[in-house]
GUKEFI-363429 format. One record per atom (N, C-alpha, C): residue number from 1; atom name; x negated, y, z. Coordinates in steps of 0.05 Angstrom, whole numbers. Atoms other than C-alpha are relative to their C-alpha. Example, Ala and Ser with C-alpha at 12.3 -4.5 7.8 and 13.67 -1.06 7.14 Angstrom:
BEGIN
ATOM    k   a       x       y       z
ATOM    1   N     -18     -24       0
ATOM    1  CA    -246     -90     156
ATOM    1   C     -18      24       0
ATOM    2   N      16     -24      -1
ATOM    2  CA    -273     -21     143
ATOM    2   C      15      22      14
! end
This chain:
BEGIN
ATOM    k   a       x       y       z
ATOM    1   N     -20      21      -4
ATOM    1  CA    -230     220     119
ATOM    1   C      -2     -19     -24
ATOM    2   N       2      20      21
ATOM    2  CA    -233     155      80
ATOM    2   C      25     -19       2
ATOM    3   N     -24      17       1
ATOM    3  CA    -170     117      59
ATOM    3   C      -3     -20     -23
ATOM    4   N      -1      20      21
ATOM    4  CA    -163      53      19
ATOM    4   C      29      -6      -7
ATOM    5   N     -26       8      11
ATOM    5  CA    -102      40     -25
ATOM    5   C      -3     -29     -10
ATOM    6   N       0      28       8
ATOM    6  CA     -90     -35     -32
ATOM    6   C      26      -7     -13
ATOM    7   N     -24       9      15
ATOM    7  CA     -42     -62     -84
ATOM    7   C      -2     -30      -4
ATOM    8   N      -1      29       2
ATOM    8  CA     -22    -135     -83
ATOM    8   C       9     -10     -27
ATOM    9   N      -6      14      25
ATOM    9  CA       4    -184    -134
ATOM    9   C      20      14     -18
ATOM   10   N     -17      -9      22
ATOM   10  CA      35    -163    -199
ATOM   10   C       0      31      -3
ATOM   11   N       1     -29       4
ATOM   11  CA      22     -89    -188
ATOM   11   C     -17       8     -23
ATOM   12   N      16      -5      25
ATOM   12  CA     -29     -93    -244
ATOM   12   C      18      -1     -25
ATOM   13   N     -19       2      23
ATOM   13  CA      32    -105    -289
ATOM   13   C      20      23       0
ATOM   14   N     -18     -24       0
ATOM   14  CA      65     -38    -273
ATOM   14   C       0      11     -28
ATOM   15   N      -3     -11      27
ATOM   15  CA      92      -6    -336
ATOM   15   C      10     -21     -19
ATOM   16   N      -8      23      17
ATOM   16  CA     106     -75    -365
ATOM   16   C      22     -16      15
ATOM   17   N     -18      17     -16
ATOM   17  CA     141    -114    -309
ATOM   17   C      25      16       9
ATOM   18   N     -25     -12      -9
ATOM   18  CA     214     -95    -299
ATOM   18   C       0      30       3
ATOM   19   N       2     -30      -2
ATOM   19  CA     208     -21    -317
ATOM   19   C      26      12      11
ATOM   20   N     -25     -11     -11
ATOM   20  CA     281     -12    -297
ATOM   20   C       0       1      30
ATOM   21   N       3       0     -29
ATOM   21  CA     260     -27    -225
ATOM   21   C     -24      16       8
ATOM   22   N      26     -11      -8
ATOM   22  CA     187      -5    -222
ATOM   22   C      -9      24     -16
ATOM   23   N       7     -23      16
ATOM   23  CA     185      49    -276
ATOM   23   C     -20      -8     -22
ATOM   24   N      18       4      23
ATOM   24  CA     140      56    -337
ATOM   24   C     -28       8       5
ATOM   25   N      27      -9      -6
ATOM   25  CA      79      84    -303
ATOM   25   C     -18     -24       6
ATOM   26   N      19      22      -5
ATOM   26  CA      18      38    -303
ATOM   26   C     -14       5      27
ATOM   27   N      15      -3     -25
ATOM   27  CA     -24      25    -241
ATOM   27   C     -22      20      -4
ATOM   28   N      22     -20       6
ATOM   28  CA     -81      65    -273
ATOM   28   C      11      28       1
ATOM   29   N     -13     -26      -1
ATOM   29  CA     -34     124    -283
ATOM   29   C       7       8      28
ATOM   30   N      -9      -6     -27
ATOM   30  CA      -7     119    -213
ATOM   30   C     -24       6      18
ATOM   31   N      24      -4     -16
ATOM   31  CA     -77     114    -182
ATOM   31   C     -11      28      -6
ATOM   32   N      11     -26       7
ATOM   32  CA     -98     177    -220
ATOM   32   C      16      22      14
ATOM   33   N     -17     -20     -13
ATOM   33  CA     -39     216    -191
ATOM   33   C      -6       1      30
ATOM   34   N       6       2     -29
ATOM   34  CA     -53     191    -120
ATOM   34   C     -28      12       6
ATOM   35   N      27     -11      -3
ATOM   35  CA    -127     208    -128
ATOM   35   C       0      30      -1
ATOM   36   N      -2     -30       1
ATOM   36  CA    -111     280    -149
ATOM   36   C      11      11      26
ATOM   37   N     -11     -10     -25
ATOM   37  CA     -69     289     -87
ATOM   37   C     -20      -3      22
ATOM   38   N      21       5     -21
ATOM   38  CA    -124     259     -43
ATOM   38   C     -22      21      -3
ATOM   39   N      21     -20       4
ATOM   39  CA    -175     307     -74
ATOM   39   C       9      27      11
ATOM   40   N     -10     -25     -10
ATOM   40  CA    -130     366     -57
ATOM   40   C      -2       2      31
ATOM   41   N       1       1     -29
ATOM   41  CA    -131     343      16
ATOM   41   C     -28      -5      10
ATOM   42   N      27       6      -8
ATOM   42  CA    -205     328      16
ATOM   42   C      -4     -28      11
ATOM   43   N       2      28      -8
ATOM   43  CA    -195     253      26
ATOM   43   C     -16     -15     -20
ATOM   44   N      15      19      16
ATOM   44  CA    -244     202       1
ATOM   44   C      18     -24      -4
ATOM   45   N     -19      21       5
ATOM   45  CA    -199     151     -32
ATOM   45   C     -11     -21     -19
ATOM   46   N       7      23      17
ATOM   46  CA    -213      82     -60
ATOM   46   C      24     -17      -5
ATOM   47   N     -22      18       8
ATOM   47  CA    -168      31     -94
ATOM   47   C      -9     -28      -2
ATOM   48   N       6      28       4
ATOM   48  CA    -165     -44     -94
ATOM   48   C      26     -14      -7
ATOM   49   N     -23      16       8
ATOM   49  CA    -116     -91    -129
ATOM   49   C      -9     -28      -4
ATOM   50   N       5      28       4
ATOM   50  CA    -113    -166    -128
ATOM   50   C      26     -16       0
ATOM   51   N     -22      18      -1
ATOM   51  CA     -64    -221    -142
ATOM   51   C      -5     -24      19
ATOM   52   N       9      22     -17
ATOM   52  CA    -100    -266     -92
ATOM   52   C       1       8      30
ATOM   53   N      -4      -6     -29
ATOM   53  CA     -81    -267     -18
ATOM   53   C     -26       2      15
ATOM   54   N      26       0     -14
ATOM   54  CA    -151    -284       6
ATOM   54   C     -17      25      -6
ATOM   55   N      14     -25       7
ATOM   55  CA    -181    -225     -32
ATOM   55   C      11      24      14
ATOM   56   N     -13     -22     -15
ATOM   56  CA    -131    -178       0
ATOM   56   C      -8      -1      29
ATOM   57   N       8       3     -28
ATOM   57  CA    -148    -206      69
ATOM   57   C     -29       8       4
ATOM   58   N      28      -7      -2
ATOM   58  CA    -223    -200      57
ATOM   58   C      -4      30      -2
ATOM   59   N       2     -29       3
ATOM   59  CA    -214    -128      34
ATOM   59   C      10      15      25
ATOM   60   N      -9     -12     -25
ATOM   60  CA    -173    -110      95
ATOM   60   C     -21      -3      22
ATOM   61   N      20       4     -21
ATOM   61  CA    -225    -140     141
ATOM   61   C     -25      17      -5
ATOM   62   N      23     -16       6
ATOM   62  CA    -281    -103     105
ATOM   62   C       4      30       6
ATOM   63   N      -6     -27      -7
ATOM   63  CA    -246     -38     123
ATOM   63   C      -8       6      29
ATOM   64   N       7      -3     -29
ATOM   64  CA    -263     -49     197
ATOM   64   C     -26      16       3
ATOM   65   N      23     -17      -5
ATOM   65  CA    -310       7     218
ATOM   65   C      -8      17     -23
ATOM   66   N       7     -14      24
ATOM   66  CA    -311      36     148
ATOM   66   C      22      18     -12
ATOM   67   N     -23     -13      13
ATOM   67  CA    -242      64     134
ATOM   67   C      18      12      22
ATOM   68   N     -17     -14     -19
ATOM   68  CA    -197     113     170
ATOM   68   C      30      -7      -2
ATOM   69   N     -28       7       4
ATOM   69  CA    -132      89     140
ATOM   69   C       4     -18     -24
ATOM   70   N      -7      18      21
ATOM   70  CA    -100      38      95
ATOM   70   C      28       5      -9
ATOM   71   N     -26       0      12
ATOM   71  CA     -42      45      47
ATOM   71   C       2     -26     -15
ATOM   72   N      -2      27      13
ATOM   72  CA     -18     -24      26
ATOM   72   C      27      -5     -11
ATOM   73   N     -24      11      13
ATOM   73  CA      34     -48     -23
ATOM   73   C      -6     -30      -4
ATOM   74   N       7      29       1
ATOM   74  CA      30    -123      -9
ATOM   74   C      17     -15     -21
ATOM   75   N     -16      14      20
ATOM   75  CA      81    -138     -64
ATOM   75   C      16     -22      14
ATOM   76   N     -16      22     -11
ATOM   76  CA     116    -204     -52
ATOM   76   C     -12     -12      25
ATOM   77   N      12      10     -25
ATOM   77  CA      67    -221       3
ATOM   77   C      12      14      25
ATOM   78   N     -14     -14     -22
ATOM   78  CA     106    -171      46
ATOM   78   C      19     -18      15
ATOM   79   N     -22      15     -11
ATOM   79  CA     159    -222      57
ATOM   79   C      -8     -26      14
ATOM   80   N       7      26     -13
ATOM   80  CA     119    -282      81
ATOM   80   C     -30      -3       7
ATOM   81   N      28       4      -5
ATOM   81  CA      44    -270      88
ATOM   81   C      -7       8      29
ATOM   82   N       9      -4     -28
ATOM   82  CA      29    -277     162
ATOM   82   C     -30       4       0
ATOM   83   N      29      -3       1
ATOM   83  CA     -44    -280     142
ATOM   83   C      -8      29      -6
ATOM   84   N       5     -29       5
ATOM   84  CA     -43    -209     113
ATOM   84   C       9      16      25
ATOM   85   N     -10     -13     -24
ATOM   85  CA      -2    -187     174
ATOM   85   C     -22      -2      22
ATOM   86   N      21       4     -20
ATOM   86  CA     -56    -216     220
ATOM   86   C     -25      16      -6
ATOM   87   N      24     -16       8
ATOM   87  CA    -112    -183     180
ATOM   87   C       4      29       7
ATOM   88   N      -6     -28      -6
ATOM   88  CA     -79    -115     187
ATOM   88   C      -1       4      30
ATOM   89   N      -1      -3     -29
ATOM   89  CA     -67    -126     261
ATOM   89   C     -29      -2      12
ATOM   90   N      27       4     -12
ATOM   90  CA    -139    -149     273
ATOM   90   C     -19      23      -3
ATOM   91   N      19     -22       5
ATOM   91  CA    -174     -87     244
ATOM   91   C       8      25      15
ATOM   92   N      -9     -24     -15
ATOM   92  CA    -133     -36     284
ATOM   92   C      -5      26     -14
ATOM   93   N       3     -24      16
ATOM   93  CA    -135      15     228
ATOM   93   C      28      10      -7
ATOM   94   N     -26      -9       7
ATOM   94  CA     -75      60     217
ATOM   94   C       7      -8     -29
ATOM   95   N      -8      11      26
ATOM   95  CA     -37      27     160
ATOM   95   C      29       7      -6
ATOM   96   N     -27      -5       9
ATOM   96  CA      24      47     120
ATOM   96   C       7     -19     -22
ATOM   97   N     -11      18      20
ATOM   97  CA      63      -5      81
ATOM   97   C      17      16     -19
ATOM   98   N     -16     -14      20
ATOM   98  CA      91      22      16
ATOM   98   C      12     -19     -20
ATOM   99   N     -13      15      22
ATOM   99  CA     138      -3     -38
ATOM   99   C      12      20     -19
ATOM  100   N     -11     -18      21
ATOM  100  CA     159      30    -103
ATOM  100   C      31      -1       1
ATOM  101   N     -29       3      -1
ATOM  101  CA     230       2     -98
ATOM  101   C       9      -2      29
ATOM  102   N     -12       1     -27
ATOM  102  CA     277       2     -39
ATOM  102   C       5     -30       7
ATOM  103   N      -2      29      -5
ATOM  103  CA     265     -68     -12
ATOM  103   C      25      -7      17
ATOM  104   N     -23       5     -17
ATOM  104  CA     324     -61      36
ATOM  104   C      26      -3     -16
ATOM  105   N     -24       3      16
ATOM  105  CA     373     -59     -22
ATOM  105   C      -4     -19     -24
ATOM  106   N       6      20      21
ATOM  106  CA     341    -113     -65
ATOM  106   C      10     -27       7
ATOM  107   N      -8      27      -6
ATOM  107  CA     350    -188     -65
ATOM  107   C      -4      -6      30
ATOM  108   N       1       6     -29
ATOM  108  CA     361    -218       4
ATOM  108   C     -28      -7      10
ATOM  109   N      26       8      -9
ATOM  109  CA     292    -250       7
ATOM  109   C     -20      23       1
ATOM  110   N      19     -23       0
ATOM  110  CA     259    -182      -5
ATOM  110   C       6      20      23
ATOM  111   N      -8     -19     -20
ATOM  111  CA     294    -147      52
ATOM  111   C     -16      -1      26
ATOM  112   N      16       2     -24
ATOM  112  CA     248    -172     107
ATOM  112   C     -29       3      -7
ATOM  113   N      29      -2       3
ATOM  113  CA     176    -152     114
ATOM  113   C     -13      -9      26
ATOM  114   N      15       8     -23
ATOM  114  CA     129    -188     161
ATOM  114   C     -23      19       6
ATOM  115   N      21     -20      -3
ATOM  115  CA      80    -131     151
ATOM  115   C      10      24      17
ATOM  116   N     -11     -24     -11
ATOM  116  CA     127     -77     177
ATOM  116   C      -7       4      30
ATOM  117   N       5      -2     -29
ATOM  117  CA     115     -92     251
ATOM  117   C     -29       8       7
ATOM  118   N      28      -7      -6
ATOM  118  CA      39     -82     246
ATOM  118   C      -9      25     -15
ATOM  119   N       5     -26      13
ATOM  119  CA      42     -21     200
ATOM  119   C      11      22      17
ATOM  120   N     -11     -23     -15
ATOM  120  CA      52      47     231
ATOM  120   C      26      10     -12
ATOM  121   N     -24      -8      15
ATOM  121  CA     104      63     178
ATOM  121   C       4     -18     -24
ATOM  122   N      -6      13      25
ATOM  122  CA     139      31     120
ATOM  122   C      15      21     -16
ATOM  123   N     -13     -19      17
ATOM  123  CA     158      76      62
ATOM  123   C       7     -15     -26
ATOM  124   N      -8      15      24
ATOM  124  CA     199      46       5
ATOM  124   C      22      15     -15
ATOM  125   N     -22     -10      17
ATOM  125  CA     244      65     -52
ATOM  125   C      -4      28     -11
ATOM  126   N       6     -27      10
ATOM  126  CA     209     130     -71
ATOM  126   C     -19       0     -24
ATOM  127   N      19       1      23
ATOM  127  CA     168     106    -130
ATOM  127   C     -28       8       9
ATOM  128   N      27      -9      -6
ATOM  128  CA      99     137    -131
ATOM  128   C       0      18      25
ATOM  129   N      -1     -18     -24
ATOM  129  CA     122     186     -77
ATOM  129   C      -2     -16      26
ATOM  130   N       5      17     -24
ATOM  130  CA     120     127     -28
ATOM  130   C     -30       2       7
ATOM  131   N      29      -2      -5
ATOM  131  CA      44     129     -36
ATOM  131   C      -9      28       8
ATOM  132   N       7     -28      -6
ATOM  132  CA      40     205     -34
ATOM  132   C       8       6      29
ATOM  133   N      -9      -4     -27
ATOM  133  CA      81     207      30
ATOM  133   C     -18     -14      20
ATOM  134   N      18      15     -17
ATOM  134  CA      36     153      61
ATOM  134   C     -27      15       3
ATOM  135   N      26     -15       0
ATOM  135  CA     -26     193      42
ATOM  135   C       2      24      18
ATOM  136   N      -3     -24     -17
ATOM  136  CA       1     256      75
ATOM  136   C       4      -8      30
ATOM  137   N      -3      10     -27
ATOM  137  CA      22     216     137
ATOM  137   C     -28      -6      12
ATOM  138   N      27       8     -11
ATOM  138  CA     -49     187     146
ATOM  138   C     -18      25       2
ATOM  139   N      16     -25      -1
ATOM  139  CA     -80     256     131
ATOM  139   C       8      15      26
ATOM  140   N      -9     -15     -24
ATOM  140  CA     -37     289     185
ATOM  140   C      -9     -14      26
ATOM  141   N       8      16     -23
ATOM  141  CA     -52     233     234
ATOM  141   C     -29       3       6
ATOM  142   N      29      -2      -4
ATOM  142  CA    -126     239     223
ATOM  142   C     -10      28       6
ATOM  143   N       8     -28      -5
ATOM  143  CA    -126     315     231
ATOM  143   C      15      12      23
ATOM  144   N     -14     -10     -24
ATOM  144  CA     -89     320     297
ATOM  144   C     -20      10      21
! end
């Protein structure tokens, strides 16, 4: 099983950006923990991060025929990127949208996700465990 974890804008600033909301763990630290969990499950896991919407779309499209699942934290693009939404919809790959913080209890503009309807699940507010739960969900789905 092959899964790609995609992180959108500003996630490269984890550990620095608003640690009271996102924690002190860096993206590198977080990826290492997710990778260890994937190895326990026998999942081939890759990571991609970009602050550029087009790069995220290109990466999603490149998953077609090559990836069994996508875990995506679109960051602020969650709230308005119909282009990322359409890219996810077009590849028909099981996708889980994740967020470190609980977007439903944040600022009003963060409470809506245009990605949610094309993702199989949305997991938010669990910190790194949002990613771990998504990994286990895709693993279970792929092993039915």
